[in-house]
ZABA-677111 format. One record per residue (C-alpha): x, y, z. Coordinates in Angstrom, 3 decimals. Layout:
<node><px>X</px><py>Y</py><pz>Z</pz></node>
...
END
This chain:
<node><px>13.558</px><py>2.533</py><pz>-30.052</pz></node>
<node><px>13.373</px><py>-0.701</py><pz>-27.631</pz></node>
<node><px>14.281</px><py>1.356</py><pz>-24.674</pz></node>
<node><px>11.524</px><py>3.646</py><pz>-25.275</pz></node>
<node><px>9.032</px><py>0.882</py><pz>-25.418</pz></node>
<node><px>10.500</px><py>-0.808</py><pz>-22.362</pz></node>
<node><px>10.222</px><py>2.844</py><pz>-20.494</pz></node>
<node><px>6.707</px><py>3.253</py><pz>-21.925</pz></node>
<node><px>5.600</px><py>-0.549</py><pz>-20.529</pz></node>
<node><px>7.225</px><py>0.369</py><pz>-17.074</pz></node>
<node><px>5.526</px><py>3.764</py><pz>-16.731</pz></node>
<node><px>1.920</px><py>2.225</py><pz>-17.784</pz></node>
<node><px>2.691</px><py>-0.649</py><pz>-15.270</pz></node>
<node><px>3.436</px><py>1.604</py><pz>-12.414</pz></node>
<node><px>0.378</px><py>3.911</py><pz>-13.699</pz></node>
<node><px>-1.951</px><py>0.787</py><pz>-13.091</pz></node>
<node><px>-0.194</px><py>-0.232</py><pz>-9.760</pz></node>
<node><px>-0.995</px><py>3.317</py><pz>-8.461</pz></node>
<node><px>-4.240</px><py>3.864</py><pz>-9.995</pz></node>
<node><px>-7.015</px><py>4.545</py><pz>-7.208</pz></node>
<node><px>-9.836</px><py>1.718</py><pz>-6.858</pz></node>
<node><px>-13.483</px><py>2.920</py><pz>-6.676</pz></node>
<node><px>-14.429</px><py>3.386</py><pz>-2.983</pz></node>
<node><px>-11.040</px><py>3.097</py><pz>-1.606</pz></node>
<node><px>-9.691</px><py>5.626</py><pz>0.934</pz></node>
<node><px>-7.817</px><py>8.315</py><pz>-0.069</pz></node>
<node><px>-5.353</px><py>8.644</py><pz>2.892</pz></node>
<node><px>-3.657</px><py>6.342</py><pz>5.273</pz></node>
<node><px>-5.715</px><py>7.816</py><pz>7.942</pz></node>
<node><px>-9.085</px><py>7.362</py><pz>6.271</pz></node>
<node><px>-8.002</px><py>3.816</py><pz>5.715</pz></node>
<node><px>-6.804</px><py>2.800</py><pz>9.168</pz></node>
<node><px>-10.329</px><py>4.532</py><pz>10.389</pz></node>
<node><px>-12.316</px><py>2.605</py><pz>8.266</pz></node>
<node><px>-10.592</px><py>-0.739</py><pz>9.608</pz></node>
<node><px>-10.929</px><py>0.453</py><pz>13.219</pz></node>
<node><px>-7.168</px><py>0.481</py><pz>13.155</pz></node>
<node><px>-6.759</px><py>4.193</py><pz>14.201</pz></node>
<node><px>-4.484</px><py>3.505</py><pz>16.880</pz></node>
<node><px>-1.466</px><py>2.892</py><pz>14.397</pz></node>
<node><px>-1.878</px><py>6.202</py><pz>12.906</pz></node>
<node><px>0.713</px><py>8.061</py><pz>14.912</pz></node>
<node><px>3.128</px><py>5.456</py><pz>13.730</pz></node>
<node><px>2.382</px><py>5.553</py><pz>10.030</pz></node>
<node><px>2.593</px><py>9.386</py><pz>10.398</pz></node>
<node><px>5.651</px><py>9.269</py><pz>12.327</pz></node>
<node><px>7.401</px><py>7.159</py><pz>9.513</pz></node>
<node><px>6.118</px><py>8.891</py><pz>6.821</pz></node>
<node><px>3.946</px><py>5.917</py><pz>5.311</pz></node>
<node><px>2.074</px><py>7.553</py><pz>2.211</pz></node>
<node><px>-1.040</px><py>5.638</py><pz>0.730</pz></node>
<node><px>0.121</px><py>5.467</py><pz>-3.041</pz></node>
<node><px>3.580</px><py>3.825</py><pz>-1.833</pz></node>
<node><px>1.644</px><py>1.439</py><pz>0.226</pz></node>
<node><px>-0.932</px><py>0.725</py><pz>-2.723</pz></node>
<node><px>1.976</px><py>-0.105</py><pz>-4.953</pz></node>
<node><px>3.707</px><py>-2.324</py><pz>-2.731</pz></node>
<node><px>0.403</px><py>-4.235</py><pz>-1.958</pz></node>
<node><px>-0.517</px><py>-4.614</py><pz>-5.799</pz></node>
<node><px>3.299</px><py>-5.522</py><pz>-6.870</pz></node>
<node><px>3.726</px><py>-8.846</py><pz>-8.409</pz></node>
<node><px>7.371</px><py>-9.471</py><pz>-7.153</pz></node>
<node><px>7.974</px><py>-9.478</py><pz>-3.428</pz></node>
<node><px>5.621</px><py>-6.495</py><pz>-2.476</pz></node>
<node><px>3.218</px><py>-8.275</py><pz>-0.100</pz></node>
<node><px>6.362</px><py>-9.281</py><pz>1.809</pz></node>
<node><px>7.752</px><py>-5.985</py><pz>1.825</pz></node>
<node><px>4.709</px><py>-4.571</py><pz>2.953</pz></node>
<node><px>4.524</px><py>-7.038</py><pz>5.575</pz></node>
<node><px>7.925</px><py>-6.485</py><pz>6.988</pz></node>
<node><px>7.159</px><py>-2.578</py><pz>6.860</pz></node>
<node><px>4.132</px><py>-2.900</py><pz>8.940</pz></node>
<node><px>5.837</px><py>-5.140</py><pz>11.450</pz></node>
<node><px>8.566</px><py>-2.482</py><pz>11.592</pz></node>
<node><px>6.232</px><py>0.180</py><pz>12.387</pz></node>
<node><px>4.555</px><py>-1.841</py><pz>15.243</pz></node>
<node><px>1.858</px><py>-3.695</py><pz>13.315</pz></node>
<node><px>2.163</px><py>-6.919</py><pz>15.355</pz></node>
<node><px>-1.028</px><py>-8.510</py><pz>14.698</pz></node>
<node><px>-1.189</px><py>-10.722</py><pz>11.738</pz></node>
<node><px>-5.086</px><py>-9.967</py><pz>11.681</pz></node>
<node><px>-4.367</px><py>-6.320</py><pz>11.317</pz></node>
<node><px>-1.610</px><py>-6.553</py><pz>8.483</pz></node>
<node><px>-4.045</px><py>-8.561</py><pz>6.656</pz></node>
<node><px>-6.716</px><py>-6.163</py><pz>7.007</pz></node>
<node><px>-4.597</px><py>-3.493</py><pz>5.739</pz></node>
<node><px>-3.099</px><py>-5.446</py><pz>2.821</pz></node>
<node><px>-6.556</px><py>-6.412</py><pz>1.886</pz></node>
<node><px>-7.753</px><py>-2.434</py><pz>2.271</pz></node>
<node><px>-4.855</px><py>-1.402</py><pz>0.129</pz></node>
<node><px>-5.670</px><py>-4.043</py><pz>-2.590</pz></node>
<node><px>-9.240</px><py>-2.587</py><pz>-2.711</pz></node>
<node><px>-10.869</px><py>-5.556</py><pz>-1.334</pz></node>
END
């Protein structure tokens, strides 16, 4: 019984983390376009970066921001300002 409760809580937490925010972009390309960062679209596409995964990382309480920051650096988003814009957009801010 305890295991079932823990599994349900984990599912609810995951659902909450990936729930869309009103007015939030529906795709990575839409997000990048709204931020004026279209130059990164090819890199995101090439690396298979999907919006739900990025949103989960940005909203995670346990190291998600750092993981997202490292992933963005790895695909070539070198500008701190650009990474912060992306992070804020993924959080719905």
